[in-house]
C-alpha positions as semicolon CSV with decimal commas, in nm:
position;residue;x (nm);y (nm);z (nm)
1;M;-0,948;0,467;2,892
2;D;-1,011;0,249;2,588
3;R;-0,780;0,248;2,287
4;K;-0,988;0,491;2,079
5;R;-0,990;0,749;2,353
6;T;-0,618;0,701;2,410
7;V;-0,536;0,758;2,044
8;V;-0,753;1,068;2,014
9;A;-0,603;1,220;2,327
10;T;-0,255;1,141;2,204
11;A;-0,332;1,299;1,866
12;A;-0,433;1,622;2,035
13;L;-0,094;1,634;2,205
14;L;0,081;1,555;1,881
15;A;-0,097;1,831;1,690
16;G;0,120;2,084;1,867
17;A;0,439;1,885;1,868
18;L;0,745;2,022;1,694
19;A;0,893;1,804;1,419
20;L;1,272;1,818;1,395
21;T;1,450;1,713;1,079
22;A;1,791;1,567;1,145
23;C;2,085;1,722;0,960
24;S;2,170;1,569;0,621
25;T;1,891;1,308;0,633
26;N;1,519;1,283;0,571
27;R;1,478;1,173;0,930
28;T;1,194;1,321;1,131
29;E;1,216;1,303;1,507
30;T;0,915;1,388;1,718
31;G;0,831;1,318;2,078
32;G;1,069;1,166;2,329
33;A;1,230;1,335;2,625
34;S;1,384;1,611;2,415
35;S;1,041;1,743;2,314
36;G;0,885;1,730;2,657
37;S;0,777;1,364;2,679
38;S;0,840;1,189;3,010
39;C;0,968;0,879;2,832
40;D;1,313;0,745;2,909
41;T;1,510;0,770;2,583
42;S;1,852;0,720;2,738
43;K;1,935;0,428;2,507
44;G;1,919;0,648;2,199
45;T;1,720;0,668;1,875
46;L;1,605;0,382;1,655
47;V;1,502;0,447;1,298
48;V;1,190;0,333;1,113
49;G;1,275;0,352;0,744
50;F;1,015;0,434;0,480
51;V;1,035;0,404;0,100
52;A;0,762;0,522;-0,141
53;P;0,709;0,786;-0,413
54;L;0,705;1,128;-0,246
55;S;0,733;1,316;-0,573
56;G;0,599;1,256;-0,923
57;G;0,270;1,119;-1,046
58;L;0,208;0,875;-0,761
59;S;0,304;1,112;-0,479
60;A;-0,060;1,152;-0,372
61;L;-0,048;0,792;-0,255
62;G;0,307;0,804;-0,116
63;L;0,260;1,119;0,090
64;G;-0,052;0,981;0,256
65;M;0,146;0,668;0,339
66;K;0,436;0,868;0,483
67;N;0,206;1,074;0,703
68;S;0,031;0,763;0,831
69;A;0,365;0,602;0,923
70;D;0,469;0,927;1,089
71;L;0,152;0,926;1,297
72;A;0,218;0,574;1,423
73;V;0,578;0,661;1,514
74;N;0,473;0,977;1,697
75;Q;0,208;0,792;1,894
76;A;0,460;0,523;1,989
77;N;0,699;0,788;2,118
78;Q;0,429;0,954;2,322
79;A;0,327;0,617;2,468
80;C;0,691;0,511;2,540
81;K;0,631;0,195;2,338
82;V;1,000;0,095;2,315
83;P;1,150;0,142;2,663
84;G;1,468;0,348;2,664
85;Y;1,442;0,448;2,299
86;K;1,302;0,727;2,087
87;L;1,184;0,635;1,737
88;A;1,249;0,844;1,427
89;L;1,096;0,807;1,082
90;Q;1,336;0,833;0,790
91;A;1,142;0,870;0,465
92;E;1,309;0,811;0,129
93;D;1,155;0,911;-0,206
94;D;1,180;0,629;-0,460
95;Q;0,999;0,824;-0,734
96;A;0,819;0,496;-0,819
97;T;1,141;0,383;-0,986
98;A;1,305;0,050;-0,907
99;Q;1,663;0,177;-0,940
100;I;1,605;0,472;-0,706
101;A;1,421;0,248;-0,463
102;G;1,723;0,017;-0,457
103;Q;1,949;0,309;-0,375
104;A;1,715;0,411;-0,093
105;A;1,722;0,057;0,046
106;T;2,101;0,048;0,034
107;K;2,117;0,378;0,222
108;L;1,881;0,257;0,493
109;A;2,051;-0,084;0,520
110;S;2,385;0,085;0,589
111;D;2,248;0,240;0,910
112;P;2,265;-0,009;1,202
113;N;1,994;0,188;1,381
114;V;1,733;0,114;1,111
115;V;1,508;-0,146;1,271
116;G;1,277;-0,200;0,975
117;V;1,135;-0,041;0,663
118;I;0,774;0,043;0,574
119;G;0,703;0,033;0,200
120;T;0,712;0,020;-0,088
121;L;0,406;0,133;-0,286
122;N;0,494;-0,033;-0,617
123;S;0,559;-0,405;-0,655
124;S;0,833;-0,328;-0,908
125;T;1,024;-0,120;-0,652
126;A;0,978;-0,388;-0,386
127;Q;1,154;-0,634;-0,614
128;S;1,464;-0,416;-0,578
129;V;1,424;-0,325;-0,212
130;A;1,336;-0,659;-0,048
131;P;1,657;-0,851;-0,139
132;I;1,878;-0,560;-0,026
133;L;1,708;-0,539;0,313
134;G;1,701;-0,916;0,341
135;Q;2,081;-0,936;0,324
136;K;2,092;-0,743;0,653
137;K;1,791;-0,926;0,804
138;I;1,597;-0,598;0,806
139;V;1,220;-0,642;0,825
140;E;1,018;-0,482;0,543
141;I;0,640;-0,446;0,567
142;S;0,452;-0,317;0,265
143;P;0,107;-0,161;0,292
144;A;0,049;-0,172;-0,084
145;N;0,249;-0,429;-0,286
146;T;0,014;-0,680;-0,446
147;N;0,220;-0,886;-0,691
148;P;0,215;-1,250;-0,570
149;S;0,575;-1,328;-0,671
150;L;0,713;-1,112;-0,389
151;T;0,604;-1,366;-0,131
152;Q;0,550;-1,690;-0,322
153;G;0,803;-1,678;-0,603
154;D;0,740;-1,699;-0,976
155;N;0,573;-2,041;-0,976
156;P;0,243;-2,035;-0,785
157;A;0,212;-2,413;-0,830
158;S;0,526;-2,457;-0,622
159;A;0,523;-2,157;-0,390
160;S;0,848;-2,076;-0,214
161;R;0,910;-1,764;-0,007
162;P;1,191;-1,569;-0,181
163;N;1,222;-1,285;0,073
164;P;1,216;-1,415;0,433
165;T;1,224;-1,065;0,587
166;Y;0,942;-0,930;0,368
167;F;0,578;-0,901;0,482
168;R;0,272;-0,717;0,354
169;V;-0,065;-0,614;0,491
170;A;-0,228;-0,578;0,145
171;T;-0,374;-0,889;-0,015
172;T;-0,234;-0,997;-0,351
173;D;-0,337;-0,966;-0,714
174;A;-0,397;-1,341;-0,714
175;V;-0,706;-1,241;-0,516
176;Q;-0,769;-0,886;-0,641
177;G;-0,778;-0,970;-1,014
178;P;-1,027;-1,257;-0,981
179;F;-1,236;-1,053;-0,732
180;A;-1,271;-0,782;-0,999
181;A;-1,358;-1,036;-1,268
182;Q;-1,629;-1,193;-1,056
183;Y;-1,796;-0,854;-1,015
184;L;-1,755;-0,729;-1,373
185;V;-1,874;-1,054;-1,537
186;D;-2,126;-1,192;-1,289
187;K;-2,280;-0,874;-1,145
188;A;-2,217;-0,601;-1,403
189;G;-2,289;-0,845;-1,685
190;K;-1,991;-0,758;-1,905
191;K;-1,903;-1,041;-2,142
192;N;-1,683;-0,878;-2,408
193;I;-1,386;-0,724;-2,234
194;A;-1,068;-0,559;-2,362
195;V;-0,769;-0,590;-2,127
196;I;-0,485;-0,336;-2,128
197;D;-0,183;-0,309;-1,897
198;D;0,126;-0,095;-1,855
199;G;0,376;-0,382;-1,868
200;K;0,499;-0,324;-1,513
201;T;0,515;-0,594;-1,246
202;Y;0,195;-0,477;-1,078
203;G;-0,009;-0,390;-1,386
204;A;0,077;-0,691;-1,599
205;G;0,028;-0,934;-1,311
206;L;-0,306;-0,788;-1,213
207;A;-0,435;-0,783;-1,571
208;A;-0,332;-1,146;-1,625
209;A;-0,509;-1,258;-1,307
210;F;-0,821;-1,066;-1,410
211;A;-0,826;-1,205;-1,764
212;A;-0,788;-1,566;-1,650
213;E;-1,082;-1,542;-1,410
214;A;-1,299;-1,348;-1,657
215;Q;-1,254;-1,619;-1,920
216;K;-1,317;-1,887;-1,661
217;R;-1,651;-1,721;-1,589
218;G;-1,755;-1,718;-1,954
219;A;-1,649;-1,373;-2,067
220;K;-1,458;-1,319;-2,390
221;V;-1,133;-1,125;-2,365
222;V;-1,144;-0,958;-2,706
223;A;-0,799;-0,798;-2,682
224;Q;-0,494;-0,788;-2,458
225;E;-0,287;-0,475;-2,525
226;K;-0,006;-0,284;-2,357
227;V;0,068;0,086;-2,315
228;G;0,366;0,265;-2,165
229;E;0,351;0,403;-1,811
230;K;0,445;0,748;-1,942
231;D;0,220;0,744;-2,251
232;T;-0,031;1,026;-2,292
233;D;-0,177;0,945;-2,635
234;F;-0,371;0,619;-2,649
235;S;-0,522;0,655;-2,996
236;G;-0,319;0,361;-3,126
237;V;-0,446;0,105;-2,878
238;I;-0,798;0,246;-2,888
239;S;-0,808;0,210;-3,266
240;K;-0,721;-0,159;-3,220
241;I;-0,990;-0,242;-2,967
242;R;-1,275;-0,021;-3,095
243;P;-1,372;-0,250;-3,389
244;L;-1,401;-0,537;-3,141
245;N;-1,691;-0,365;-2,961
246;P;-1,589;-0,434;-2,600
247;D;-1,854;-0,367;-2,339
248;A;-1,585;-0,290;-2,077
249;V;-1,212;-0,222;-2,057
250;Y;-0,997;-0,359;-1,776
251;Y;-0,672;-0,174;-1,711
252;G;-0,379;-0,308;-1,510
253;G;-0,178;-0,007;-1,398
254;E;-0,206;0,319;-1,210
255;Y;-0,413;0,634;-1,227
256;P;-0,169;0,861;-1,418
257;V;-0,240;0,648;-1,727
258;A;-0,585;0,513;-1,639
259;G;-0,751;0,856;-1,605
260;P;-0,648;0,991;-1,947
261;L;-0,711;0,648;-2,104
262;S;-1,071;0,651;-1,980
263;K;-1,124;1,003;-2,115
264;Q;-0,981;0,914;-2,456
265;L;-1,190;0,595;-2,477
266;A;-1,507;0,802;-2,444
267;A;-1,384;1,067;-2,686
268;A;-1,328;0,791;-2,943
269;G;-1,686;0,669;-2,905
270;L;-1,612;0,382;-2,666
271;N;-1,832;0,498;-2,384
272;V;-1,789;0,178;-2,183
273;P;-1,669;0,155;-1,822
274;L;-1,300;0,125;-1,744
275;M;-1,215;-0,092;-1,446
276;G;-0,882;-0,118;-1,267
277;G;-0,724;-0,220;-0,939
278;D;-0,610;-0,033;-0,630
279;G;-0,357;0,156;-0,841
280;I;-0,633;0,372;-0,988
281;Q;-0,852;0,405;-0,679
282;D;-0,753;0,760;-0,587
283;E;-0,932;1,092;-0,627
284;T;-0,661;1,198;-0,873
285;Y;-0,799;0,944;-1,122
286;V;-1,115;1,148;-1,179
287;S;-0,928;1,475;-1,215
288;L;-0,718;1,312;-1,488
289;G;-1,021;1,202;-1,692
290;G;-1,186;0,912;-1,510
291;R;-1,559;0,898;-1,584
292;E;-1,883;0,834;-1,399
293;G;-1,943;0,461;-1,377
294;D;-1,578;0,361;-1,399
295;L;-1,484;0,089;-1,150
296;A;-1,194;-0,007;-0,927
297;T;-1,108;-0,264;-0,666
298;S;-0,901;-0,192;-0,360
299;V;-0,759;-0,398;-0,080
300;G;-0,944;-0,398;0,249
301;A;-1,269;-0,224;0,333
302;P;-1,311;0,158;0,315
303;A;-1,138;0,306;0,617
304;D;-1,412;0,563;0,676
305;Q;-1,666;0,281;0,709
306;L;-1,464;0,071;0,952
307;P;-1,526;0,126;1,324
308;S;-1,171;-0,002;1,378
309;A;-1,031;0,286;1,169
310;K;-1,215;0,571;1,344
311;A;-0,937;0,635;1,595
312;F;-0,679;0,644;1,314
313;I;-0,886;0,887;1,106
314;D;-0,954;1,113;1,406
315;A;-0,585;1,118;1,502
316;Y;-0,476;1,182;1,143
317;S;-0,713;1,476;1,122
318;A;-0,601;1,616;1,457
319;A;-0,235;1,592;1,356
320;G;-0,302;1,840;1,075
321;Y;-0,125;1,671;0,788
322;K;-0,149;1,866;0,464
323;E;-0,227;1,564;0,245
324;P;-0,515;1,315;0,286
325;Y;-0,425;0,970;0,415
326;S;-0,515;0,826;0,071
327;T;-0,589;0,469;-0,029
328;Y;-0,315;0,309;0,179
329;G;-0,320;0,528;0,490
330;A;-0,487;0,284;0,729
331;L;-0,279;-0,004;0,596
332;T;0,042;0,197;0,638
333;Y;-0,056;0,289;0,991
334;D;-0,113;-0,081;1,064
335;A;0,215;-0,187;0,899
336;T;0,408;0,064;1,109
337;N;0,238;-0,049;1,428
338;V;0,319;-0,412;1,342
339;L;0,686;-0,318;1,325
340;I;0,673;-0,117;1,647
341;Q;0,487;-0,392;1,832
342;G;0,745;-0,645;1,715
343;L;1,027;-0,416;1,820
344;T;0,877;-0,377;2,166
345;T;0,864;-0,754;2,203
346;A;1,211;-0,817;2,062
347;V;1,389;-0,549;2,263
348;G;1,205;-0,597;2,592
349;S;1,412;-0,440;2,868
350;G;1,736;-0,490;2,674
351;T;1,903;-0,303;2,394
352;F;1,870;-0,322;2,016
353;S;2,156;-0,453;1,802
354;N;2,198;-0,669;1,494
355;T;2,156;-0,974;1,718
356;T;1,800;-0,856;1,792
357;R;1,691;-0,886;1,428
358;D;1,606;-1,259;1,444
359;A;1,380;-1,197;1,744
360;L;1,217;-0,904;1,562
361;L;1,149;-1,122;1,257
362;T;0,988;-1,386;1,477
363;A;0,778;-1,125;1,655
364;V;0,651;-0,979;1,326
365;Q;0,576;-1,324;1,186
366;D;0,371;-1,399;1,498
367;T;0,171;-1,073;1,472
368;N;-0,188;-1,079;1,594
369;L;-0,291;-0,714;1,591
370;D;-0,630;-0,542;1,600
371;G;-0,543;-0,276;1,344
372;A;-0,727;0,014;1,183
373;S;-0,791;-0,202;0,877
374;G;-0,900;-0,503;1,083
375;K;-0,719;-0,809;1,213
376;V;-0,355;-0,822;1,106
377;S;-0,163;-1,148;1,094
378;F;0,059;-1,327;0,840
379;D;0,074;-1,667;0,677
380;Q;0,389;-1,872;0,615
381;Y;0,480;-1,657;0,313
382;G;0,450;-1,322;0,488
383;D;0,114;-1,246;0,323
384;T;-0,172;-1,098;0,517
385;T;-0,445;-1,338;0,618
386;N;-0,701;-1,061;0,559
387;K;-0,851;-1,118;0,210
388;V;-1,119;-0,847;0,219
389;L;-1,150;-0,627;-0,090
390;T;-1,390;-0,356;-0,204
391;I;-1,550;-0,262;-0,536
392;Y;-1,565;0,114;-0,599
393;S;-1,749;0,310;-0,868
394;V;-1,703;0,672;-0,973
395;Q;-2,018;0,847;-0,856
396;G;-2,058;1,222;-0,831
397;G;-1,697;1,281;-0,930
398;K;-1,530;1,049;-0,681
399;F;-1,488;0,683;-0,602
400;A;-1,769;0,552;-0,383
401;P;-1,773;0,201;-0,235
402;V;-2,021;-0,039;-0,392
403;E;-1,960;-0,355;-0,193
404;S;-1,694;-0,519;0,022
405;G;-1,631;-0,885;0,075
406;E;-1,382;-1,165;0,107
407;F;-1,280;-1,332;-0,217
408;Q;-1,426;-1,677;-0,263
409;A;-1,253;-1,893;-0,520
410;S;-1,492;-2,075;-0,752
């Protein structure tokens, strides 16, 4: 039986599995001998940590990520991927806030059975989480962080890996911002662009990378403004950029601000497209005010168009999760499987302890996985070697892919 058939069959079994939530934790344990699996779990339970927003404005993304990690853990249990052990997912809600994310990381790092952590969604929360996990040599793999400084430090001219236990399967804003600029300037023909960001690590970094490439390609950046991540009235910034007659607005930030901003731009007579990054590429953007013709980039190719992602999508559907897998579902599924594959290699026929963590780090660094999102491997900084991105446009009330490709520096 090939892999696709195996995953679909496993998903059917999982659809009826009973999820047990451990007392006083957010830990979910499914599969293993206790739930009818024939796997040997006599060595105990190992924990896959997870940190992302599970409540608040970005929960649509975080819940899809959590479900996708849960699916990978369940499948690993059913397939007895780590001999002698059952895996459990422990999901922590960071509310997209760096301080809360740090508390979640400290909680997970205090548990010797936590083998690794999947997350975070936001680059700003990863800046808190990665150093805490690194002190305990705990592997972190993010499906969504895109700020370059997490892997290469603050000086791209002299890159130095600041977090040796941190990896990510999403390509960085050093690629995503210029990829967007190439499309908006060269293909959409926009030459007079206003740039706005939310001042956060992700948004400001992405906007800066976009603006630099847009100017390099001959566009004029007529304004560079900032808004607050919790702002709802954008009349002030719109009144500044409207006299400058931009033919497009680029926004570095996330959909809770981007959707209303797009709506208010049009209401003020600036009926020009708003473009953003992967932080706005979610169906919630349109419901919040995003308009037809607005644009977004996202990391990777659309999962529903990838033959490699069909088994993941089928299994996710069969498992009956309430929420859609969202923008980062396939990437989260891959990140979790990278950790599990590394754990299988590091543990072998032995047992897991703190002395296993060096071997787990080596195994993750040496990853060569055929994932749902495509080939997964890492460079010397812990960044994915997969540089594929996709341009999306709002068409018929939802984001539709326009084109996918690998960024080519000019």
